[in-house]
C-alpha positions as CSV (number, residue, x, y, z in Angstrom):
1,M,9.4,6.7,-24.5
2,Y,7.8,9.1,-21.8
3,S,9.2,9.1,-18.0
4,I,6.5,9.7,-15.3
5,D,7.2,11.8,-11.9
6,W,3.9,10.7,-9.9
7,A,2.9,12.8,-6.6
8,I,0.2,12.5,-4.4
9,K,-2.9,14.9,-4.6
10,K,-0.3,16.8,-6.9
11,K,0.2,17.2,-11.4
12,F,1.9,14.1,-12.9
13,Q,5.0,15.7,-14.5
14,I,5.2,13.4,-18.1
15,Y,8.9,14.0,-19.6
16,N,9.0,12.7,-23.5
17,I,12.5,11.2,-23.5
18,S,12.7,11.6,-27.4
19,T,12.1,15.5,-27.7
20,E,12.9,16.6,-24.1
21,K,9.8,18.4,-23.3
22,L,7.6,18.5,-20.2
23,K,4.0,18.5,-19.5
24,S,2.1,18.2,-16.5
25,I,-1.8,16.8,-16.1
26,A,-4.0,17.1,-13.1
27,P,-3.5,13.3,-11.2
28,T,-7.5,12.6,-12.1
29,R,-8.6,9.4,-14.0
30,E,-10.4,11.9,-17.0
31,A,-7.1,13.5,-17.2
32,F,-5.3,10.4,-17.9
33,D,-7.9,9.4,-20.2
34,K,-7.5,12.6,-22.2
35,F,-3.9,12.2,-22.2
36,F,-4.2,8.6,-23.6
37,D,-6.7,9.3,-26.1
38,K,-4.3,11.9,-27.8
39,L,-1.5,9.4,-27.8
40,S,-0.7,7.7,-31.2
41,G,1.0,4.2,-31.6
42,K,2.6,2.3,-28.5
43,H,5.0,3.7,-26.0
44,S,7.2,2.9,-23.3
45,F,6.3,4.7,-20.0
46,Y,9.3,4.8,-17.1
47,T,8.3,6.0,-13.5
48,E,9.4,4.8,-9.9
49,E,7.8,2.1,-7.4
50,G,4.6,2.8,-5.1
51,G,2.3,4.9,-6.8
52,G,0.3,6.2,-9.7
53,D,-1.5,2.9,-10.3
54,T,-4.0,4.3,-12.1
55,F,-2.0,5.4,-14.5
56,K,0.1,2.7,-15.1
57,L,-2.9,0.2,-15.6
58,L,-4.5,2.7,-17.9
59,A,-1.3,2.7,-19.8
60,L,-1.7,-1.3,-20.0
61,K,-5.3,-1.0,-20.8
62,H,-4.0,1.1,-23.9
63,G,-1.3,-1.4,-25.2
64,H,1.4,0.3,-23.7
65,K,4.4,-0.9,-21.7
66,V,5.5,0.3,-18.3
67,F,8.6,0.2,-16.8
68,T,9.4,0.8,-12.6
69,T,12.5,1.5,-10.6
70,S,12.8,2.0,-7.2
71,G,12.8,5.5,-5.3
72,K,16.7,4.9,-4.5
73,K,18.1,4.2,-7.9
74,V,16.2,8.0,-9.0
75,K,17.6,9.9,-5.8
76,D,21.2,8.3,-6.4
77,L,21.5,9.6,-9.9
78,R,19.8,13.0,-9.0
79,E,22.2,13.2,-6.4
80,K,25.3,12.0,-8.9
81,L,24.0,14.9,-11.5
82,E,23.4,17.5,-8.2
83,V,20.3,18.1,-9.6
84,Q,17.6,20.2,-7.1
85,K,14.5,17.7,-5.9
86,T,11.8,18.8,-7.4
87,D,8.9,17.0,-9.6
88,E,9.9,18.4,-13.0
89,S,13.5,17.5,-12.2
90,D,12.4,14.1,-10.9
91,A,10.7,13.7,-14.1
92,K,13.8,14.4,-16.1
93,V,16.0,12.4,-13.9
94,I,13.9,9.1,-14.5
95,G,14.2,10.0,-18.0
96,I,18.0,10.1,-18.0
97,L,18.0,6.9,-16.1
98,A,15.9,5.4,-18.6
99,K,17.9,6.2,-21.6
100,E,21.2,5.6,-20.0
101,Q,20.4,2.5,-17.7
102,P,17.4,1.0,-19.1
103,Q,18.4,-2.3,-17.0
104,E,17.6,-0.7,-14.0
105,F,13.8,-1.1,-14.7
106,T,11.3,-3.9,-14.4
107,N,8.5,-4.6,-17.1
108,T,5.5,-4.4,-15.6
109,K,3.9,-8.3,-15.9
110,K,0.8,-9.8,-15.5
111,M,1.7,-10.8,-11.5
112,I,2.5,-7.2,-11.1
113,V,-0.3,-5.8,-12.7
114,L,-2.3,-8.1,-10.5
115,T,-0.5,-6.6,-7.1
116,V,-1.4,-3.1,-8.1
117,K,-5.2,-4.1,-8.5
118,I,-5.1,-5.3,-5.0
119,C,-3.1,-2.1,-4.0
120,L,-5.9,-0.1,-5.5
121,L,-8.9,-2.6,-4.0
122,S,-6.9,-2.1,-0.5
123,R,-6.6,1.1,-0.4
124,E,-10.1,1.7,-1.0
125,Y,-11.5,-0.9,1.4
126,A,-9.6,0.9,4.3
127,K,-10.7,4.2,3.2
128,L,-14.7,2.9,3.0
129,V,-14.2,1.5,6.7
130,K,-12.5,4.7,7.7
131,D,-15.7,6.4,6.3
132,S,-18.0,4.3,7.6
133,T,-16.2,4.1,11.3
134,R,-16.5,7.8,11.0
135,K,-20.2,8.1,10.1
136,K,-21.1,6.0,12.8
137,N,-19.0,8.1,15.4
138,Q,-20.7,10.8,14.3
139,L,-24.4,9.6,14.3
140,F,-23.5,8.1,18.1
141,A,-22.7,11.7,19.0
142,F,-25.6,13.3,16.9
143,K,-28.1,11.0,19.2
144,N,-26.4,12.0,22.2
145,K,-26.8,15.9,21.8
146,M,-30.2,15.8,20.2
147,E,-31.6,12.9,22.7
148,L,-33.8,15.6,24.3
149,L,-35.4,16.2,21.0
150,A,-35.3,12.7,19.6
151,S,-39.1,12.6,19.3
152,E,-39.2,15.1,16.8
153,K,-40.1,13.8,13.3
154,V,-37.2,16.5,11.8
155,V,-34.6,14.9,14.0
156,K,-35.7,11.4,13.6
157,K,-35.3,11.9,9.9
158,M,-32.2,13.1,10.2
159,I,-31.0,10.1,12.3
160,E,-32.7,7.9,9.5
161,K,-31.1,9.5,6.6
162,R,-27.4,9.3,8.7
163,K,-28.4,5.2,9.0
164,D,-29.1,5.1,5.2
165,T,-26.0,6.4,4.5
166,I,-24.0,4.2,7.0
167,K,-25.8,1.1,5.2
168,A,-24.6,2.0,1.7
169,L,-21.1,2.4,2.9
170,E,-21.2,-1.1,4.3
171,K,-22.8,-2.4,1.1
172,E,-20.0,-0.9,-0.6
173,I,-17.5,-2.8,1.5
174,T,-19.1,-5.9,1.5
175,V,-18.5,-5.6,-2.5
176,V,-15.0,-4.0,-2.4
177,N,-14.0,-6.6,-0.3
178,G,-15.7,-9.3,-2.3
179,L,-13.4,-8.2,-5.3
180,L,-10.6,-8.0,-3.3
181,F,-10.2,-11.5,-2.2
182,K,-10.9,-12.8,-5.7
183,Q,-7.8,-11.0,-6.9
184,V,-6.1,-11.8,-3.7
185,K,-6.7,-15.3,-4.3
186,K,-4.9,-15.8,-7.9
187,H,-1.8,-13.8,-6.4
188,L,1.1,-16.0,-6.0
189,F,2.0,-14.8,-2.5
190,W,-1.5,-16.1,-1.3
191,T,-1.3,-19.5,-3.0
192,N,2.1,-20.3,-1.8
193,Y,2.5,-19.2,1.3
194,L,0.0,-16.7,3.1
195,K,-3.1,-18.8,2.9
196,D,-1.6,-21.1,5.1
197,I,-0.8,-19.4,7.9
198,K,-4.0,-19.5,10.3
199,G,-5.5,-15.8,10.9
200,V,-4.0,-14.0,8.2
201,G,-7.2,-13.7,5.6
202,P,-7.7,-11.8,2.3
203,I,-7.7,-8.2,4.2
204,T,-4.2,-8.7,5.8
205,A,-3.0,-10.7,2.6
206,A,-3.6,-7.7,0.6
207,G,-2.4,-5.2,2.9
208,I,0.9,-7.0,2.7
209,I,1.2,-7.4,-0.8
210,G,-0.1,-4.1,-1.9
211,S,1.9,-2.2,0.5
212,V,5.5,-4.2,-0.3
213,R,4.5,-5.0,-4.0
214,R,8.0,-6.1,-4.8
215,F,10.4,-7.6,-2.2
216,S,12.8,-7.6,-4.5
217,R,13.1,-3.7,-4.2
218,F,14.1,-4.0,-0.8
219,S,18.3,-4.5,-0.7
220,S,17.8,-5.8,3.0
221,R,15.3,-6.8,5.3
222,D,16.0,-4.0,7.6
223,S,15.5,-1.6,4.3
224,L,11.9,-3.6,4.7
225,R,11.6,-3.1,8.7
226,H,12.2,0.7,8.0
227,F,9.3,0.8,5.2
228,A,7.5,-1.1,7.8
229,G,8.0,1.5,10.4
230,M,9.7,-0.9,12.6
231,I,13.0,1.2,12.8
232,T,13.3,4.2,15.0
233,K,14.6,7.0,13.2
234,K,14.1,10.5,13.6
235,G,12.3,12.1,10.3
236,N,11.2,8.1,9.6
237,S,7.5,9.5,8.0
238,G,7.6,7.8,4.6
239,Y,6.8,4.2,6.2
240,S,3.7,2.6,5.1
241,R,1.0,2.6,7.2
242,H,-1.1,0.3,5.1
243,L,1.7,-2.1,5.9
244,K,2.1,-1.4,9.5
245,Q,-1.8,-1.9,10.2
246,A,-1.4,-5.6,7.6
247,L,1.3,-6.5,10.4
248,Y,-1.2,-5.5,13.6
249,N,-3.6,-7.5,11.9
250,F,-1.2,-10.6,11.7
251,T,-0.4,-10.6,15.2
252,E,-3.8,-10.3,16.1
253,G,-4.7,-13.1,13.9
254,I,-2.1,-15.2,15.0
255,I,-2.6,-14.7,18.8
256,K,-6.7,-15.1,18.3
257,N,-5.7,-18.6,16.8
258,R,-3.2,-19.6,18.6
259,T,-1.3,-20.6,15.2
260,Q,2.3,-22.0,15.2
261,P,5.0,-21.2,15.2
262,W,4.3,-17.6,15.7
263,R,1.9,-17.9,19.1
264,K,4.9,-19.6,20.8
265,M,7.0,-17.1,19.7
266,Y,4.8,-14.5,20.8
267,D,4.0,-16.2,24.4
268,D,7.7,-16.9,24.9
269,T,8.4,-13.1,24.4
270,K,6.3,-11.9,26.8
271,I,7.8,-14.0,29.4
272,Y,11.4,-12.9,28.2
273,Y,10.5,-9.1,28.9
274,K,8.3,-9.7,32.0
275,K,11.7,-11.1,33.4
276,K,14.2,-8.5,31.9
277,H,11.9,-5.6,32.8
278,P,9.6,-6.6,35.9
279,D,8.9,-2.8,36.2
280,W,7.2,-2.8,32.4
281,R,3.5,-2.7,32.5
282,P,1.2,-5.3,30.9
283,G,0.8,-3.3,28.2
284,K,4.4,-2.2,27.3
285,V,5.2,-5.8,27.5
286,D,2.6,-7.0,25.2
287,A,3.7,-4.2,22.7
288,Y,7.2,-5.4,22.1
289,A,6.5,-9.1,21.9
290,K,4.2,-7.8,19.3
291,K,6.7,-6.1,17.8
292,F,9.6,-8.9,18.0
293,V,6.9,-11.0,16.4
294,Q,6.4,-8.8,13.3
295,T,10.0,-7.9,12.7
296,E,10.7,-11.7,12.4
297,F,7.8,-12.4,10.1
298,L,8.9,-9.2,7.8
299,I,12.4,-11.4,7.8
300,E,10.4,-14.6,6.7
301,L,8.5,-12.3,4.3
302,W,11.3,-10.5,2.9
303,K,13.0,-14.3,2.3
304,K,9.8,-15.9,1.0
305,G,9.0,-12.6,-1.6
306,K,12.1,-12.8,-2.9
307,Q,12.2,-16.6,-3.7
308,L,8.8,-16.7,-5.2
309,E,9.8,-13.7,-7.2
310,G,12.8,-15.3,-8.5
311,E,10.4,-18.2,-9.8
312,I,8.6,-15.7,-12.0
313,A,11.2,-13.7,-12.9
């Protein structure tokens, strides 16, 4: 039995629950492969939800079992044990939780594996789109700077080289988009709910599925709203930017497609805020109306998500 504490751009802490030995490995595919190649037999890995996706998928690929729990449960036990928070201590706390309260962990089933794949592809898609947009902006700025030298052969070559880079990125975006839709359309939350909402496409659906992962890990609809960055609170830097973007895409989609009942809710809320705050500018009225619709959509997501998860539990 092993417990894992993952961290973004930092080393993974792997704690052997049986021997109580701790080791760290780099968060790279090469390091993960090397670790699994050295293991003999089949093992169980316990970790927090929300990250370490590549490690989890590789563990499953090698025939091991993966169990996850919420970060709150780890935090509660850490505070109960009066242990200072570090990556190393968290790995040990997860190990203690796995040994003493294994019922607090969820086995990574087929649907959860699919969710993890969607998360990985969704984030790669977002990264590629961001890179492509940045390259296009850089090319535009470069062409403006070099306007007087545009006829020079060397400048023309530089421009063409940058255009080729953008074309290559756009091809990758198309490929990843296709892979993403292929995975999304297998997911229960798409087939049983999201696909029927006009204006919600695979990218928006992937953002929701990949960010939320399991609705049952949120104790209330307010905890989900907090995770989406919709509850204003000082120091709330831990919200999901991917979910926030997906909600933005949702409101833009339902407004454009006049999807009911969401479009009517948006229109009615705009009228309400205009009357209540006649001094507000149109942009502020629009932003508040969209936030209201997003909040109501999140509440429905939470209810529907927990219902569907209950069906596959």
